[in-house]
N, C-alpha and C positions, 0 to 999 in steps of 0.2 A: 341581703334580703331582710334581715332584721331591721336595719335602719330605714328601709323603705316600707316597713310595716307589712311585708309580704308573708312573714311567718311569726308565730307567737314566741314569747320568750322561752317557754318550755321546749318548743321544737328547735329553737336555736341551741339551747344547752345540750339537748340530746344529739343533735348533729355535730356539735363541736367536740363531744366526747367520743364519738364513733371513730373506730380506727379507719385509716385511709388505706384502701387497697388499690394497687396499680394494675390495670388490665394489660395483659401481654399484647403487644402489637402483632405478634405472629402466633398463629394457632399451633399447638403441639403437632409436630410432624410435618408442618407446612414447608415445602421446599420452594426455592426460587422466589423469595418475597419481592425482590425488585421487579422481576418479570410480571408477577401478579399485579403490582401497582401499575405497570405499563399497560397491562390488559385493561384495567379499569379506565385508565386514561384514554386508551384507544376506543373503548366502548362509548365513552362520553363524546369523543370527537366525531366518530363515524356513525353513531346512532343519536339518540337524544340523551340528555343528562340524567334521566331517571332510570335508564335501562340497567345500570350497574346495581341498582337497589331492588330490582324486581325479583321476587322469589319465583322459582320454577323455570328460570331461564337457563338453558344448557349451552355452554360455550365450549367450542372445540378450538384449542389453541395450537400454535406451531411449536410449542416447547418439546424438546427432546430431553427426557429426564437423564439419560446417560451422559449426553454432552453437557448438560447443566452441572451434573456432579463432577465431571472432569474439569470444567471451568472453575468451579468453586474450590476444588482441591488444589488445582494448580495455582490459583490466586493466593490462597492461604499459605501454601508452602513457599511461594515466591516472596511474599512480604516478610515472612519469618526469616528467610535467608538474608534478605536485604537489611532488615533491622538488626540482625545479629552483629553487623559491622558498624552500626551507628551508635551515637551517644545514648546511654541508658535513659536519659531524660525524655527522649522521644517515646520510649516504650511505656513510661510511667504515666504520661499525660495523654489521655484519649484524644484530645483535640489537636495534638501535634503528631499523631502517628501517620505513617505513609498510607495513602489510599490507592485504590485500584479501580479501574473500570474495564470491563471485558464484554464484548458482544460477538456472537457467532451467528453467521447468516448463511443461508443457502443462496448462492449467486443467481441461479436460474429463476428463482421465484421471489427473492427478497424476503423470504420468511425467516424470522428470528428463531434460531434453534436454542440459544442459551444467552443469558444476560446476567452479569454480575455488576451491580451498581455501586458497590463499595465493599469494604472489608467486613462490616458488621452492621446488619440491618437494625438490630436493637439499639445500637449506639447512634446510628444516623440513618434516617430514611431518605436522605437526599440521594437521588439517582444520578450518579455522575455520568452514566452513559447518555442520558437524554438531556441533562440540565447543566452539566459542567462545561463552561466555555473556556477552552484552553488553546494555546498556540500549537499548531501541528508541527512547526519546525520543518525538518527535512522530510517528514512524511508527506509534505505537499509537493515535493520535487517531481514525482512521476507525472503530475498534471502539467508542469512546465515542459517536461520532455515530450509528453504526448502532443502538446501544442506545437512543438518544434518538429516532430517527426510526421505529423499529419499532412497528407497531401491535399491541402485545401487550396482552391484556386490555382491549380497547376502543381508544380513541383514543391516538395516540402522544403522548409528552411534548412534542415539537416537530415542526414541519415545516421544510422548507428556507427558508421565508420568515419563520419566527418571528424575533422581535427579541430580542436578548440584550445585556446590558451587557458591554462590554469596558473595565472600569475597575479600578483597584487593589482587591484583595479580600484579606481575612485570614480564614482558617478555622482551626479547632483540629485539631491532629494530634498524637496522643500526649500530650495535656494541654498542649501548647505551641502558641502562635500560629504560623501558617505563611502566608506571602504569596508566591504565584507572581509571577514577573516576565515581562513580554513582552520580546521582543528589542529591545534599545536602549532599554528602559523607555518605549516609545511605546504609547499606548492610543488606541483608535479611537472610544471612546464607545459609542453604540448601533449595533449591526451585526446583520445577518441571520445565521442559522445557516450559510448558504452562505458568506458572507464570513468568518465566524470560522474555518471549516475551510480555505478557500482561502488565507487569510493566516496560518494556524497560530497563532491568538491564544491564548496560555496562559490568560489571565484568563477569557476568555469560555468556554473549554473546561472549566475547573474549575467555573464556575457551572453549566454544562450537566450535568456529572457529578454535582454536588451535588443538582441537581433530580431527575435520573433515579434517583440512588441508587447508591453504589459497589457494593453487592452485585449490582445489575442489570448493571452494566458487567462485573463479574467473570463473571457467568453467561454473558454474550455472548461474552467472551473464551474461556471454556472450550468453548462450543459451536463456536467457530471453530477450535479446536485448540490453544490456548495451554495448555500443561501445567505450566509452571514455577510457582514460588511467587508468588501474588498476594495482597496484603494490602489490605483496604479502607481505605486511607489516601489522603488527597487527592492526593498526588503520584503515585499510581498512574495517574491519568488522563493524566498527562504522560509516561508510559513510564518511571517510576522503579523499574524492576525488571529482571530479566535474562531474556533469551530467546536461543536460538541463531538464526542466520539461517535455518536449515531450518524451525524452528518458526514464525518470523514469516512466511515465505513461505507456509507451509501455511494460516495464518490469513487470508491475502488471497485464497486460491483460491476460496472461495465467492462473493466479490464479483465475480469474473470468470466464474463458472460458474453463474449463475442461482440462487445460494443453496445449491448442493450442495457439501458437503465430501467430497472423494474418500476412499476407504477408506484409502489409503496414498500416500506419495510414494515411488514405486518406481524403482529403477535396473535391475531385471531383468524381462523379459517372460516368458521361458520358460527352463527348464533341461532339457536332453536327456541322459538316461542310456541310451546305446546306442540302441535303437529306441523307447524310452519318452520321451515329451515331457511335462513337468510344468510347469504354471503355478503360480507361488508363491501360496499362499493367504494371506489376511490375517485377523487376529483381529477386524478391524473391517469394517463395511460403509459404503458411501456413504450420507450422511445429508443430508436437506434441512433445513439449520439455519435458514435464513430464506427467505422467499418470493422468487420471481423479481423481483417488483415492488420489494421492499425492497433486494435486491442491486443492481438497476438504479438505484434512487434514490441510493444512496451512491456508485455508480460515476459518476452524473451530477455529483455534487459533486466527486469526485476528477478528473473531466475539467476542471472549473473550476480546480482546483489547477494543472494543467499548462498551462492556457490563459492565466490571468491572476494566478495566485497564486505561492506560493513555488517551484513547479516550472515557471515560465513559460519557462525555458530550453529545455524540450522543444518548446514551440510556436514559439519564435523560431529553433529549429534547422531548421525546415522539415519536421519529421516530420508525418505526416497527423493530422488531428484525431479520431483514434479511440482515443487513449491516455488512460488514467486512471492516477493515481499520487500518491504522497505522499513528501515529504522527511522526514527525521528527524535531529535534532541533539540531543545531550545536553550537560550543563553543561560549560563550558570547551572544547567541541569535542572531547570524548574519543571519541565515536562519531558517524560520519556515515553516513547511510542514504539510499537511494532505492529505493522499490518501485513499479514501474510495470507495467501490463498492458494487453493487448488480449484479444479473445475467444480467440485462439489461443496467445498466449505471455504468461507472467508472468516477469519478471526482477527479482531483488533484488541490490543492491550494498551492501556495507558496507566502510568504510575506517576504519582506526584503528591504534594501536600495540598490540602484544600485551600490554604491561605496563599498559595503560590510561592512559598519559600523555596529557595534553591536547595536541592539535595545533592547536586554535583554528579549525578550518574547519567550516563548516556542511555539511549534507547537499547543499545546492544547489551548493556549490563543489567538494566533494571526491568525492561519490558520483555525483551526477547526470550530470556530463560523461562518466564511464565508461559509465553506462547509455545515454546518448544515442549514444555511439560504437558500442556494441554494437547497439543497436536500428536504427540506420541501415543497418548491414550485414545485419541479420536481415530487415528489411522489404524490402530489395532482393532478397533470396533468397526470402522467403516473404511476399507481400503480405497485409496484414491487413484484415479486414472490420470494420465498426462493430458496436456492440452493438444488437441489435434491441429495440425498446420492447415489453415484455411487457404482457399484460392486467393491469389493476389500477393503471395509471398514467394520470393525467389532467394536463392543462396548463391554466394560467390566467395572465392578465396581472395583475401585482401592483403596487400602489402602493409604490414603494421607500421612501417616507417613513414609512409606517406598517405595512407588511406585509399590508395588506388587499387583497381583490380589487379591481382598479382600476375606477373609474367613468370616465365620459367626460372629466371635467375634471381627473383626477389629473395632476400636472405631470410626474412621472418614472415611467415604467412599464417593467417587465421581465417577460419570460416565465419562468415557474417550473414545475417538475414537482412533483406531489404523489401520494401514495397516494390512489386514488380514494375520495372521500368525506371527505377531510381538508382540502379547500380552505378558506381563511379566508372570513369573511363579507365582503360588499360594503362598500367604503369609504363611510361616511356623511359623513365630513369634507368631501370635495369633491363628493359626490353632491348635497348640498343646494344648493350654489351653482349647479351646472350645471342642476339641475332648475328652480330659480327663473328662470334666464336662458332656458332652453328654453320654459318655460311662458309667460313674458312674450312671447317671440318668436312662439309659436304664437297667442297672443291677438291680437297685432298683425297677423300675416298673415291670421288669420281675419277680422279687421275689414275688411281691404282686399279680401278675396275675397267679401264679401257682395254679393248681387245688388242692383242699383239698384231703388228703390221705384217702382212704376208709378203715373202720375198718375190721379186719379179722373175719371170722365166728368162734365161739367158738367150740372147739372140745371136745366131751364128754371124760371124764377121762378114762372111762373103754373101750372105743372103740378105739383101737390102730390100 
């Protein structure tokens, strides 16, 4: 300003000697600063750019202060726990510390109840929920399985009891061979579709995606709300592309909401200008993207993930058996995820470094404990109900050894859910044995049950 002759020399000297005061980015006592930023962003997108600066405007948001506090507390505790086992250099350098993103949404409305965009707003105002583009890894797999289980154009490609190979596989990608690897290079052989998702088996998932067709998987992802770039390459089935946490959370909402994708994920309910109250409009409408039965079926599989699969820490934590969810881990542990939901709440947690450096931790180790910490507090405050079984779902006992409907002699039997009409045929392998035994037993008992033959009356010899 001095060089441009905009101020006098004495004004320059006075300004140069004046102490510099830094204005705080967060007002004293202000909570949920990342959420507040998102509200401002939503105001400008859904109204006009000047609304956020108009005085006297009253904004009613979707924020639940209790859930926000639970989320912030769980995130802080979780990062402290994780960093206690890492090199001290990470804790000393603010730019190298682990970061977290967490969003809590009401599935039936898409309203955002809590949002944590990073570990410390004063250090970084970058909102990782809305702006960080990261690979979802195995957290994308439920979309692959939904495409496989959906009864589109007739029968589905698979049922939950279908058997698939989990063995090393090589497919062509961009003219080059590509071979997915399971965790620890362990393969389970022949597994059911349910087991493949519960254990997050990469090889089996790629086989399922190849059978269904990658364009079909992409079509399902788009229907659920994934808007980023998706290429029909085999690694796409394992989440080798980028999404924001907000985008991934939206894709899970129809699973928790009877197959309905809400019109928007909103932070604002109403805006009041003087005496006029306006509800923000949306360019989209709620859409039934899959049937309630199909949404319930994939939820059933994801309940298995948290009961006996990669998310079993949820079950062992003592949380009620109403939760469905999926872990996600990318190569070298660069991104760790857990997305879990009940009919009333969906929460997503991401943990990683801003620069994408590997931290070597899985979703089950890094993100899941934060999610469990939050949900324990949330369920204490808001008890959760279970998912109601919709029409169009049937149950059958299945022979675990072959995936067929169990006969009386099948050695290992498990109860499984199906879209009505897609139940497998009856097991003939064990049915023949039991029928032979039963028929032989029936013939034997019939012989013993025969009435005794009555003796004939004697005929006098001379009386002919």
